[in-house]
N, C-alpha and C positions, 0 to 999 in steps of 0.2 A: 747816234754815238759810236755804239760799237757795231762790229761785221757779223752778217748772219750767221747761226751756229753752222751752218755748214760750212764756209768759210772759215770757221775758227777751228773746226775739227773735220776735215780733209780724210782722215783716216777710218771712220766709221768705227774707232773703237770706244769701250765701253768702260767703267768702274769694274773694278774684279775680273775682266776678262786675262785670260792666260795668253803670253807671247813669248815669243821667240827672237834673239838679235844674233847674229851672224859671230859677233865678238864676245857679247856680254854673257849669252845663252836666256834661259828660261827667267819670266817673271811675269808680276801681276800689274796691271795697270791700277796707279792709286790715286790719278787724277787725269783730265781731260778738261782743261780749262785756257781760255785766252790765247788759244793757237798753239799751246804746248800740251805734250803728254809727258806726266811724270810716271816710269815704272820700278818698281821696286824688284830688282834682279835676285835672283838667289844665290849668287854668288859674290857681285859685286857692290850692291846696295841699289840705292836712289840713283836715276839718272834722268834728266830732263829734257825731251828731245822737241825738235820745232815739228809742230805735225805736219806743216806742208812739205817739209823735207821726209818725214817718215812716210808718208803719202807717194812722194814724187820719187823717190829712191828705193822704196819697198825694203825700207829699215829693219818694220815690225811684222812677225806674221804670227797670225792668231793660233793656236793650238787649240788640236781636237780636244774637247773634254771627256 
């Protein structure tokens, strides 16, 4: 019924990863599930993004810890 987890999360991101977005700035991955990535951004709050678009367009960049 469901697609393989690799297909659901092509981003390679995990819960708790710190990331940055060109428009929304830095944030923390709060959930990676069902082909979506939810990030809690420091300045704009929650945003849910399509995981395949994140991977395809490079919308999120993992921050060094």
